[in-house]
N, C-alpha and C positions, 0 to 999 in steps of 0.2 A: 218750760214748755213753749212759752211765747217766743223765746229766742230761737228755738228750733223751727217754729213756723215761719218766722221772718227769714231765717236762713234758707228754708225750702223755697219760699216765694221768690227770693232773690235768685236762687238757682234756676227756677223755672223761667223767670224773666230773662235771665242770661241766655238760656237755651233758645227761647223764642227770638231773642235779639240777634242771634248768630246769623240766620239767613238774611235778616234785614241788613245787617252790615255788609254781608257778602254781596247782596244785590246792589248796595250803594256804591260799590267800588267802580271807578271810572274805567272805561275801556275804549281804546281808539280804534275806529273802523277804517280799515284800508279798503278803498273801493276797487271794484273791477273796472278796468280801463273802458271808458265810453268814447269811442272814436279812435281814430288812428293818430299815431305820432311818428314823426320822422326822427330816427335816432342819429342826431347830428351834433349833440352837445348843447343844443339850445332848447330848453323846455318852454317854448313859447306858443305851442299849439293850444287850441281852445280845450282840448281834452285835459291838458294840464291845468289850465286856469279854473276849471270847474271843481278842482280838488282843494279841500281845505288844507292849508300849510300847517306844519307843526309849530306850536308856540314855544319859542326858545327863551331861555333865561341865561344870564351870565353865571358861570360857575367859578371862573377865575379871571381876574384877581379879586373882584368884588362880588361875592356870592349873592345871588337872587336880585341883582340889579338889572334893570332893563337893558337889553342889548343896545350898544352904541351903533353898530354897523348892521344895517338891514340884512336879514337872512331869510330867504324863502325856500323852504324844502318841502317837497310833496312826495308821496309814495303811492303806487298803484300796482296792479298786476293784471295779466291776462292768462290765457291757457298755457303759455310757454315761459313767460318771464315775470320776475319782479322788477319794477322799474323805480328808480329814484331820480327826481329832477330837482336841481338845486341852483339858486342864483345868490351869489355872495357879493354884497355891495361894500365899497370902501370909500373913504372920504376923498382920496385922490389916487390916481393910477400908480403912483410910487409905492403905495402900500401893499400892492399885490406882490407877494414873494413866491417865486416858483423855482425850486431847486430840485434837481434829480430827474433822471430820465429812464432809470432801469427798474424793473419790477422789485418790489419789497424794499425800495429805498425810502427812508423816512428821516426827516430832520426837523428839529424845532426852529430851524431858520426858513422853513417853507410853510405856506398856508396849506390847509387840507380840510376836506369834508369827508365824513364817513358815516356809515350805518353799521350797527351791531345787531345781530339777530340770534335770539335764543330760540331756536326752531322748536325744541320740545317744551319750552317754557318751564324748565326744571330749575331755574335760578342758579345754575352751576356752570353751564357750558354755553358758548356762543361762537358765532363766526363773525369776523370783522372784515369790512370792505371799505377801504379808504382810497382817496385819490387827491392829487394836488392840481394846481392850474395847469401843469404840463401833461396831465392825463395818465399818470402812471398808475399801475395796479399794485396795491398793498393789501394783502389778506393774511389772516392769522386765525388761529383757533384759541379761544379763551377757555380755561378750565379752572376748577376750584374757586368759582365765584370771584375770579380776579384777585385772589389772595396769594401772594408769593410765598413759597415754601423753600425751594432751592432755585434761585434765579427768578426769571420773569414768569408771571402766571399766564403766559400765552406762548403758542408755538408758531413762530414766524415762518417755519419751513412748510406749514400746511398751505397747500394751494388748491384752488378749484377753478372751474371754467366760468368766466364772466368777462364782461366788456365795460369799457368806460370811454366817454368822449368829453372833451372840455373845449370851451371857447372863451377868450378874453376880450372884453369890450370896454375899453377905457377904464371906467371905475367899477366895473362888474366882471366877475368871472363865473361862468356857468359850467355845470357838469351834469351829465346824464349817465346813470348806471343801468346795466341790463344784466340781471342775474338769472340764469336758467333755473327753473323750478326743479329740473332734474338734478341740479347740484346740491339741492337741500333735502334733508330728511326731516319729516315732521309727522304729527299724528292729527287725523281728521276725525271729528265726532259730529255725527248728523249734518254732514256737508259743511262743517265750519271748522276752521283752524285758528287756534290762538297761539301766537308767538310773543316772546318779549322783544321789544324794539327800543333802541337807543340811537339817537342821531347826534353827532358832535361836530362842531366847526371850530377850527383852531386858526387864529389870526396872528401871524408871527410878528407883524410890525408893532403891535402893542401887547403881545403875549396874553391874548384873551381867549377863553374857551366859552363857547355858547353851547348849550346842551338841551335836549329834550329826552326824557321828562326832567322836571326839576329835581336835580340831584345835588346834595351838599358836598362840600370839598373836605369832608372829615376823614377820608381815607388817603389824603395826600395826592400825589401825582397820578395814582391809579384809580381815582374816584370816578372816572368816566367809563371804566370798563368792568363794572360789577353787575353781572346778569340779574342779581336779586333786586336791583333798583330799576330795571327796565319797566317801561310801560307795556301793559297788555294790549296787543293789537289783534283784532279779529279779521280774518280773511274769509269772507263768506263765499262759498263755491270754489275754493281753491282745491285742486286735485293734484295728487302726487304723480310724478312721471316715473317711468322705469327706464333709466338710461343704460346704455351699453357702451362703455368706453373701452377701446382696444388700443394699447400702446406697445407696438413691437419695436424691437431694437436689434441691431446686429453689430457685433464687434469683429473687426477684421484687422489682422496683423500679420507680419512676416518676421522671421528671424533667420539670420545667417550664422551657422556654426562652423568653426574651424578647430580641428583638433589633430593631434599626432598620436597614433597608436603605439603600442609596445614594439611593433615591428618597424618603428620610425617611418611609417607611411603617413602622408599628409592627406586628411580627408576634409572635404568641405561640403556642406549641405544646406539647403534652404528649406524652411518649413513655413507653410501657410496656416495661420490660425483663424478659424471662423467659429464664432460663438453667438448663437441666436438666443433671444429671450423674449418674454411676453408678459404684460400686465393686463389683466381684465377686470373691469368693475361693472357689476350688473345690479340694478335695484330690484330686488325680488318683490318687496312691498314697501309700505311707508315706514315699517319698523326694521327691515332687514336689508342689508347690502352685502352682496357676495363679492369678495375680493380674492382674485387668483393671481398668483405670480409663478412664472416658470423661469428658473435661472436668473433671478432678479439681480440687477447690477446697477451701477451708477452712471451708465453712459447717457441717460436721458435727464439727469439732474445737474444742478450747478456744482462746481468743484469745491472741495473743502479748503479751509485755510491751512496753509502748510504748518506743520509742527515738527519739532525735533525732539526725539525721545532719547535722553542720555541715561535713562534708568532702566530697571528690569520690570517696571510696572507698565501696565497697559495704558494706552492713550484712549480717551473716550471722545468719539466724534458725534455731533448731532445727527439724528436720523433725518434723511431727506427723500428717501424713497416713498412714493405715494402709497404703496401697499401697506407700509408700517405706520402711516400718519393718520388713518381713519380712527377717530376716538382714541388717540394715543394716550390720552391722560388716564385711561382705565388702567394702564400698566405703569403708571408713574408712582412709584412707591419710594418716597423720600426718606432717608435715614439720617438726615441732618447734614449740613454743609453740601459738598458736591457729591456725596455718596448716594447711590441708587441701588435698589435691590436687583433691578433688571436693566441691562443695556442691550439694545439690538445691534449696536455697532461698537465693537471693541477691537482694537488693533494693538498688538504687542506680543506677549508670550502666553500660550495656553498649554498647560501641562508640559512645560519645557520646550515647546515647539513654537517658532515664530509665526505670527499670523499677519 
């Protein structure tokens, strides 16, 4: 009987302790911008200086060690944008490594700074925004809590609308990011939004990774892209926008045909080909986005890497059309190895006919 009473009391204490533990969890408050800033790559305005910077720790190569190179990164928002202002210090100017000038180019031979945002705070999905001293835009969508199943656990073909500017000053390089609120989907409760936030700096000269929040390196090279480890960040007063993006395109071509008929007469004709198409994205509310495509094509996206098919099996190409990339991981059913249950782009033979 005594044993049962003790067990019951321990159970009651456990239940009482749950909300106390929950209330004790730390949460980072992202302030609303107080004053104007000039989006020029230099986060030196008074509005920036009034914001508390993120406390970084070293993740690699010596976990939890104090950072060797001063790193000052702040985040704020207004009615239109989320802003990230960063200043990365180095011991001497030769340690600043800047390689790459095209979108989505990323190399371990270049420095970079980035923010990862789990907008729904679901510990599974996130959007990544990275830049290097040259000011390139590198963005991707993380899924499956950054755990690879078949290939990499992020989709580099995911792109959205945002801007970045950088400035190099001797032993410091600065960056400012401006991410439209209309490019993000999130949930608001009582006028407050809680997202998962992760900020990472990579320094190529000494192969060091600085990170916020404190995240161990126990998952290897992908330890910095796990949404379940992100810090909770509260945006008080952040309101969603209803964007309307229209992407029209027009394919125009001409062909010249020559043929000889059965009556040995020679005929020549020119045909003009005009093929219009349209993509529309509209934010209905904070939970729902309407994506519409008419005669979707690849004229508005980057070209594929050329492949030669010498077999009767289909080739599988990565999806790059915006219409098919919104929460694409929902349709990602891995069957082991390179096999997938569903492909939105398959080129080869279908029921005996070439595609």
